[in-house]
Backbone as a ProteinNet text record, in pm:
[ID]
protein_1_A
[PRIMARY]
MFIHSKKGSQLRFKAKIFNALSDSTRLEALEFLHATEKCVCEIIPHVGLIQPVISRHLRILKDCGLVRDRKDSNRRLYSITDRRIFDRSILWMPLWDCLLDHAFRKRFK
[TERTIARY]
1818.7	1864.1	1966	1950.8	2087.5	2186	2287.4	2428.4	2441.1	2460.8	2468.1	2583.8	2628.7	2782.2	2918.5	3020.4	3139.2	3182	3177.6	3170.1	3123.7	2966	2867.3	2958.5	2980.7	3019	3159.6	3266.4	3362.8	3295.5	3217.9	3166.9	3129.3	3010.5	2981.1	3079.9	3209.5	3259.4	3383.3	3402.7	3479.5	3364.8	3255.8	3172.3	3197.5	3184.1	3197	3338.4	3464.7	3560.8	3551.3	3514.3	3464	3410.4	3293.9	3197.6	3261.7	3382.8	3461.6	3552.9	3619.3	3725.3	3613.9	3536.4	3425	3441.6	3473.6	3471	3601.6	3590.1	3714.7	3738.6	3688.3	3717.3	3812.1	3759.7	3806.1	3923.4	3941	4089.6	4178	4150.6	4220.4	4271.3	4180.5	4234.3	4311	4252.5	4383.9	4517.7	4545.1	4674.4	4711.4	4674.1	4712.6	4766.1	4715	4753.1	4871.8	4900.4	5002.1	5128.4	5176.5	5306.3	5304.6	5227.4	5208	5068.5	5053.4	4911.2	4925.6	4794.7	4759.9	4651.3	4599.1	4510.9	4396.5	4283.4	4169.8	4202.5	4267.2	4282.9	4408.3	4461.3	4552.2	4498.3	4395.3	4332.3	4235.3	4159.4	4071.8	4113.4	4226	4267.8	4323.1	4384	4378.2	4311.7	4220.6	4091.6	3978.9	3993.1	3910.8	3763.9	3713.2	3582.6	3593.8	3477.7	3475.4	3454.8	3484.2	3515.8	3437.3	3295.2	3210.9	3195.9	3221.2	3203	3371.6	3473.4	3589.6	3578.3	3492.7	3496.8	3404.6	3283	3217.9	3294.3	3360.4	3422.4	3540.6	3611.2	3719.4	3641.5	3539.1	3466.9	3437.3	3383.2	3362.1	3469	3615.3	3705.1	3799.3	3736.1	3770.4	3687.1	3546.9	3449.5	3492.5	3552.1	3592.5	3753.6	3801.8	3933.1	4061.4	4021.2	4135.9	4197.4	4161	4209.8	4212.9	4266.1	4233.1	4303.4	4222.4	4224.3	4307.8	4329.4	4383.7	4382.1	4323.9	4306.6	4454.1	4494.7	4617	4581.4	4571.5	4526.5	4369.6	4362.9	4225.4	4224.8	4316.7	4311	4269.6	4229	4222.8	4297.8	4396.3	4532.8	4472	4466	4416.3	4569.4	4558.3	4661.4	4598.7	4697.5	4611.1	4655	4609.4	4614.2	4707.9	4679.3	4837.8	4878.3	4997.6	5061	5057.9	5048.9	5023.2	4932.3	4830.2	4677.2	4750	4858.8	4906.3	4994.6	5051	5126.7	5059.8	4930.4	4883	4743.1	4694.2	4579.7	4596.7	4519.8	4497.5	4479.7	4446.5	4383.6	4528.8	4669	4748.9	4866.4	4836.4	4932	4926.8	5074	5067.6	4984.6	4989.6	4903.1	4761.9	4731.1	4579.2	4557.4	4662.1	4645.6	4621.7	4729.1	4724.7	4590.7	4519.6	4384.6	4305.1	4316.2	4187.8	4206.1	4314.7	4345.1	4314.6	4330.3	4312.7	4124.4	4029	3932.2	3834.6	3922.1	3849.9	3862.4	4019.6	4037.8	3918	3891.1	3806.8	3680.7	3634.5	3499.2	3468.9	3587.7	3556	3617.7	3623.4	3722.3	3603.3
9940.3	9933.5	10038.9	10073	10202.3	10085.8	10151	10079.3	10184.9	10163.4	10233.1	10239.4	10096.4	10054.3	10167.7	10160.8	10199.4	10187.2	10045.7	10028.1	10086.1	10109.2	10179.3	10301.4	10376.9	10541	10508.7	10426.9	10425	10379.9	10297.7	10324.6	10392.3	10490.8	10595.7	10723.3	10723.3	10806.8	10777.5	10675.2	10604.2	10630.1	10608.6	10645.6	10831.7	10896.4	11061	11067.8	10990.4	11027.7	10979.4	10860.3	10799.9	10908.9	10951.8	11042.5	11193.2	11238.8	11339	11334.1	11212.4	11145.2	11125.9	11118.9	11082.4	11195.6	11307	11403.3	11474.1	11456.4	11497	11632.8	11747.5	11860.5	11849.3	11759.5	11763	11693.6	11582.5	11515.9	11627.1	11683.5	11791.8	11896.2	11933.7	12027.3	11979.5	11817.4	11771.7	11753	11690.1	11683	11830.4	11952.7	12067.5	12098.5	12050.3	12109	12010.2	11918.1	11820.5	11904.2	11965.9	12001.1	12130.2	12225.1	12297.1	12378.7	12456.3	12514.8	12602.5	12635.1	12710	12816.6	12938.4	13033.5	12994.7	13005.2	12965.3	13033.9	13171.2	13259	13161.2	13092.7	13014.4	12887.1	12834.9	12706.9	12743.4	12847.7	12908.1	12880.2	12930.7	12947.7	12778.5	12704.1	12577.9	12483.4	12501.5	12427.6	12442.6	12598.6	12637.2	12682.9	12684.5	12690.2	12833.9	12887.7	12975.5	13009.9	13099.7	13104.2	13040.2	13035.8	12957.5	12841.7	12772.7	12645.5	12561.2	12683	12589.7	12588.4	12719.4	12694.4	12584.6	12554.2	12448.1	12322.1	12311.7	12169.2	12145	12257.3	12258.7	12245.8	12264.2	12303.1	12106.1	12076.6	11905.3	11835.3	11874.9	11811.9	11841.9	11984.5	11980	11929.8	11938.1	11853.2	11739.8	11658.9	11513.7	11477.9	11610.2	11591.7	11604.4	11622.5	11596.9	11697.1	11802.6	11932.7	12017	12124.9	12216.7	12346.4	12458.4	12597.4	12688.2	12801.8	12900.2	13003.4	13131.1	13276.1	13330.5	13408.3	13474.4	13625	13703.5	13847.5	13851.5	13862.8	13857.3	13724	13653.8	13516.2	13398.4	13319.9	13146.9	13072.1	12979.6	12891.5	12782.5	12666.6	12574	12432.6	12354.2	12246.2	12116.1	12019.2	11880.5	11846.7	11790.2	11787.6	11646.3	11572.1	11435.2	11381.2	11448.1	11381.9	11202.6	11148	11029.6	10914.9	11046.9	11009.7	10983.9	11043.9	11020.2	10910.2	10849.8	10746.7	10610.7	10611.5	10502.6	10479.5	10576.1	10595.2	10526.9	10418.3	10351.5	10462.6	10583.8	10661.8	10747.9	10718.9	10774	10665.4	10556	10443.4	10390.8	10416.9	10380.5	10269	10168.3	10051	10073.3	10179.3	10164.9	10305.7	10358.8	10479.1	10397.1	10317.9	10243.3	10138.9	10110.9	10024.4	10145.7	10247.2	10349.8	10384.7	10406.1	10463.2	10332.5	10208	10106.1	10095.9	10120.3	10125.2	10216.4	10363.9	10477.1	10456.3	10394.5	10390.8	10255.3	10167.8	10068.3	10110.4	10207.4	10267.6	10368.8	10426.9	10555.5	10549.5	10419.8	10380.7	10378.1
784.7	934.8	961.6	1061.2	1091.3	1182	1158.4	1227.8	1363.5	1460.7	1589.1	1670.2	1606.3	1665.6	1641.8	1700.5	1652.7	1491.9	1460.6	1371.4	1251.8	1265.4	1194	1183.1	1285.4	1233.2	1181.9	1183.4	1125.7	940.5	937.7	773.9	718.5	792.6	755.6	759.3	842.2	795.7	685.4	633.7	519.6	409.3	396	329.6	263.9	372.8	379.6	272.6	324.6	259.1	107.8	75.4	-99.9	-128.7	-70.3	-148.3	-178.9	-58.5	-79.4	-210.9	-242.5	-336.6	-474.2	-471.6	-608.3	-699.5	-677.3	-752.6	-803.3	-948.4	-1030.4	-960.1	-970.6	-934.8	-787.7	-692	-576.2	-543.7	-669.8	-680.4	-724.6	-840.8	-888.7	-793.1	-720.3	-598.2	-484.2	-490.1	-385.1	-411.5	-553.5	-636.6	-650	-656.6	-644.9	-551.1	-428.8	-308.7	-252.3	-326.2	-234.2	-218.8	-296.7	-267.4	-145.1	-164.9	-37.7	-65.8	91.5	87.2	-1.3	-26	-161.8	-104.5	-165.7	-145.1	-271.4	-221.2	-319.5	-415.9	-417.1	-561.3	-654.5	-609.2	-702.8	-705.5	-657.1	-726.1	-789.8	-822	-899.6	-1044.7	-1062.3	-1229.8	-1280.7	-1151.6	-1210.9	-1230.7	-1175.5	-1167.2	-1280.9	-1288	-1398.1	-1367.3	-1238.7	-1184.4	-1109.2	-1076.8	-991.7	-853	-795.4	-671.7	-571.4	-576.6	-512.1	-477.8	-627.6	-675.9	-611.7	-625.7	-558.2	-396.9	-366	-201.6	-149.1	-242.6	-166.7	-189.4	-280.1	-304.1	-181.6	-139.6	-47.2	61.6	136.6	213	262.6	128.9	116.5	210.5	127.9	179.7	315.3	345.6	487.9	563.6	558.8	622.9	670.3	573.9	607.1	648.6	662.8	717.1	628.8	504	426.2	377.3	391.7	391.8	514.2	539.7	673	574.2	644.4	625.2	719.7	689.1	748.9	713.3	791.8	727	729.9	636.6	633.2	577.4	670.7	616.4	549.1	442.7	394.4	278.3	303.4	248.4	315.7	246.6	304.3	247.5	325.3	266.4	325.1	213.9	232.1	208.3	274.3	293.6	292.8	248.9	295.7	464.3	514.4	643.9	685.2	571.3	610.6	472	428.4	288.5	260.9	378.3	388.5	306	254	182.2	28.7	20.2	-136.6	-154.8	-17.7	-11	-13.8	61.1	130.3	9	-47.7	-114.2	-296.8	-296	-445.5	-569.6	-514.5	-589.4	-661.8	-596.7	-658.5	-696.1	-697.1	-724.7	-876	-932.2	-1081.8	-1137.3	-1073	-1116.7	-1152.2	-1033.2	-1040.7	-1162.2	-1176	-1292.2	-1412.2	-1422.9	-1546.7	-1569.9	-1493.1	-1517.8	-1540.2	-1468.9	-1501.2	-1614.4	-1695.1	-1833.5	-1952.1	-1914.1	-1975.8	-1976.7	-1849.4	-1848.8	-1947.9	-1906	-1993	-2168.2	-2152.7	-2323.7	-2385.7	-2324.9	-2344.6	-2380.8	-2288.2	-2283.3	-2361.5	-2406.1	-2509.2	-2618	-2671.3	-2790.9	-2917.4
[MASK]
+++++++++++++++++++++++++++++++++++++++++++++++++++++++++++++++++++++++++++++++++++++++++++++++++++++++++++++

């Protein structure tokens, strides 16, 4: 069954956001962009992947509105669209981190 209502559109958008946040590389890139905008050339050594892979992950984050980019000469700079995602998202809450750490240790003990 397809959902054609406004609520259905909102649910699809939320699913797109959660999908974007479900990858550890994209989460690492988001956390790295938290303070200031960065060039892809700065993100590559931090994340440890090659440029085409980083660019693909950044495009996914951009497509769902979590990051934006701008051209600066021959570089592309990325930044967080709204820093409130770090304030409101359970992904950055200390309690959530504690629970995840506990679950990880229990699973891989």
